[in-house]
Structures are given as structure tokens and as C-alpha cells.
VOGU-3710 file (C-alpha; in Angstrom, 3 decimals, decimal comma):
1> mttvwtrtcs> 12,771/-4,287/24,890  12,535/-0,730/23,623  13,318/0,046/19,982  15,732/2,828/19,458  14,999/4,762/16,250  17,485/6,717/14,298  16,739/10,196/13,192  15,048/10,209/9,816  14,885/13,900/8,868  17,982/15,295/7,264
11> papsselewr> 18,629/18,788/5,827  16,435/19,294/2,707  18,090/19,722/-0,651  17,560/23,167/-2,095  14,953/21,741/-4,492  12,783/20,858/-1,544  12,895/24,091/0,480  9,155/24,581/0,010  8,602/21,211/1,718  9,106/20,383/5,384
21> cyedvdygfa> 10,227/17,046/6,880  7,904/15,783/9,617  9,385/13,150/11,891  7,645/10,816/14,400  10,502/9,549/16,583  8,180/7,288/18,522  7,345/5,299/15,421  10,661/5,809/13,575  9,535/7,410/10,316  9,515/10,696/8,511
31> ishpeswqvr> 7,374/12,183/5,729  7,735/15,390/3,854  4,752/17,735/3,197  4,253/21,187/1,720  5,546/23,808/4,071  2,176/25,681/4,112  0,348/22,609/5,313  -0,866/22,199/8,863  -0,115/19,005/10,885  -2,210/17,653/13,749
41> tpinrtssdd> -2,174/14,474/15,815  -5,773/13,907/16,816  -5,204/10,254/17,877  -2,334/9,474/20,184  -2,698/6,460/22,414  0,240/5,020/24,342  -0,798/1,461/23,507  -3,654/-0,874/22,693  -4,321/-4,548/23,138  -6,817/-4,452/20,239
51> pavivrrhef> -4,982/-4,871/16,864  -7,833/-2,993/15,157  -7,270/0,202/17,118  -5,324/3,114/15,623  -2,678/4,179/18,151  -1,693/7,375/16,315  -3,063/9,532/13,510  -1,223/12,380/11,834  -3,445/14,711/9,764  -1,786/16,791/7,075
61> sgsegavdld> -3,964/19,435/5,455  -3,527/22,368/3,035  -4,953/23,959/-0,026  -4,347/20,815/-2,132  -6,377/18,546/0,210  -5,836/16,444/3,281  -3,845/13,283/4,020  -4,136/11,128/7,049  -1,405/8,786/8,227  -2,705/6,134/10,645
71> iwlgsqpdiv> -0,497/3,815/12,688  -1,364/0,504/14,287  0,785/-1,767/16,490  1,809/-4,635/14,234  0,084/-7,760/15,597  1,191/-9,765/12,553  4,606/-10,127/10,938  3,662/-8,652/7,552  1,090/-6,493/5,818  -0,829/-9,403/4,167
81> awleemnsis> -1,259/-11,275/7,553  -2,338/-8,050/9,214  -4,917/-7,241/6,528  -6,241/-10,885/6,785  -6,547/-10,417/10,564  -8,494/-7,230/10,126  -10,843/-8,890/7,735  -11,476/-11,693/10,192  -12,054/-9,242/13,100  -14,526/-7,219/11,010
91> gsrlfpsmep> -16,356/-10,271/9,672  -16,249/-8,782/6,166  -13,800/-8,103/3,364  -12,744/-4,551/4,117  -9,914/-4,377/1,572  -10,364/-4,909/-2,163  -6,685/-5,906/-2,517  -4,706/-7,983/-0,031  -1,476/-8,753/-1,923  1,341/-6,266/-2,005
101> natvgghpav> 1,343/-4,444/-5,310  3,687/-1,554/-4,411  6,461/-0,391/-2,107  6,610/2,535/0,290  9,778/3,488/2,088  11,380/0,299/0,676  8,671/-1,931/2,312  5,840/-3,954/0,751  2,580/-1,978/0,371  -1,011/-2,493/-0,768
111> vhimdpdshh> -2,375/0,383/-2,749  -5,964/0,717/-3,971  -8,749/3,225/-4,441  -11,778/2,586/-2,161  -15,188/3,482/-3,590  -13,823/4,598/-6,968  -17,249/5,278/-8,368  -18,474/7,547/-5,522  -17,689/11,130/-4,647  -16,068/9,747/-1,495
121> smftvffgeg> -13,230/7,896/-3,287  -10,160/7,259/-1,144  -6,614/6,715/-2,394  -5,463/4,236/0,293  -1,978/2,787/0,906  -1,202/0,204/3,627  2,374/-0,645/4,478  4,470/-1,936/7,284  8,033/-2,186/8,390  7,692/-5,258/10,552
131> thiyrlwytm> 6,716/-3,567/13,818  3,938/-1,235/12,857  1,250/-0,970/10,201  0,681/2,349/8,461  -2,185/3,616/6,326  -1,819/6,735/4,249  -5,119/7,824/2,790  -6,229/10,761/0,715  -9,856/11,776/0,192  -9,979/12,257/-3,592
141> scregglstv> -11,230/15,802/-3,416  -9,395/16,363/-6,684  -8,161/19,812/-5,765  -5,498/21,276/-8,133  -2,148/19,712/-7,187  -3,694/17,145/-4,813  -2,613/13,937/-6,455  0,894/15,194/-7,281  1,247/16,278/-3,612  0,175/12,841/-2,404
151> rrmldsirfs> 2,551/11,179/-4,833  5,447/13,315/-3,601  4,526/12,579/0,066  4,540/8,891/-0,631  8,029/9,189/-2,290  9,260/10,997/0,833  8,266/8,387/3,458  11,317/6,938/5,079  12,489/4,794/7,972  16,166/5,912/7,617
161> pepipaeipd> 17,682/9,229/6,695  17,522/8,469/2,934  14,090/8,253/1,233  13,329/5,391/-1,149  10,871/6,454/-3,768  7,545/4,708/-3,609  6,596/2,236/-6,390  2,922/2,688/-7,174  1,194/0,476/-9,806  0,537/2,469/-12,925
171> dvwqqalric> -3,086/1,077/-13,216  -3,980/2,386/-9,771  -2,311/5,761/-10,421  -4,075/6,054/-13,781  -7,388/5,227/-12,086  -6,806/8,032/-9,526  -6,010/10,483/-12,443  -9,218/9,505/-14,254  -11,346/10,070/-11,160  -9,912/13,653/-10,931
181> e> -10,362/14,461/-14,649
//
């Protein structure tokens, strides 16, 4: 059975004219990004039997930094079960946090910062809508406006025409801000 997605981009309010809505109709979601940013899709597989294989990657980049949005086919019914499966496949604990501590697009999400003490820190968000698993990650380059851009992008993710602002734990957000001080 093929899933039929509704359109998720709608005309931007006048306050968001400097932002553009990017829609992936194959995976039924949209995300807004600064209009000056470039978007590429360097990974685009039609399918995969391996639940650990990324089927699509959208790369967003601009003067504030770069954000990748990866998509996996959902082999498990929810984000926690999928993260547990990925840990068992890898044979190690890849994710410091496994329980949902946030929401993105109205769906449970797991947000954490990977390697917070290194210069390769990653602000990482896993979420799913029941069919696919998504990972938005931002290399903490700490360019001016980078974190606020990531926050706004997270708030814009939607699986229907109306966005539902993301709920990010304050302790994780404060940790990100401290890294970029």
C-alpha cells in the first residue's frame, strides 16, 4: 500500500519572507530554512532492507552553518524501539539518551549533544512519525546565528500544513548555548 502525503508547505506569513519552505513529498514533511541557504540531497536511495541505512539525506547550508536531515525507513513502531535496534545492530551504545525528552512536529523526539567536550560537538535530534525515522543534526560550528537558525528550523518541521513548534529541553538548549559562548 502506498502512503499518500498531503502538501505540507503553505504560503509563508509576511514575517517569514526571508525563509523558504522545503518540502519532501516522498517522505511527507516540510522544513523551513533561510532563503539564502543551499539545499542538496546527496543520499537518495529508493529503498533498503537494512534498517541502519539512511535512505535520504537533505543537506542545508549557509553562512550560519550546516544542518543535515537524514531519513531511515522505520523498522520499529516508535523512536525508542528504533534507537534500541540501532544500538543492538552496532553492538555498542551509540546514543547517550534513549527516552523521548522533546517533541518535533508534534511527535516524540530524543535530543542530545554528542561529544559536548570536543570541537566536533553535534546538536542531534531523532524523531519519527510512525513510518520513518528522522535525524536532524547540526555541527556546533558556533557561527553567529547558527543556534537560533537551528531552533527556528526545528520549530518549522511539519507533517501537515500547520507547523507545531518543537519542544526542546531547556538543559540541552542551555548546554548548546554554553558550548558556543
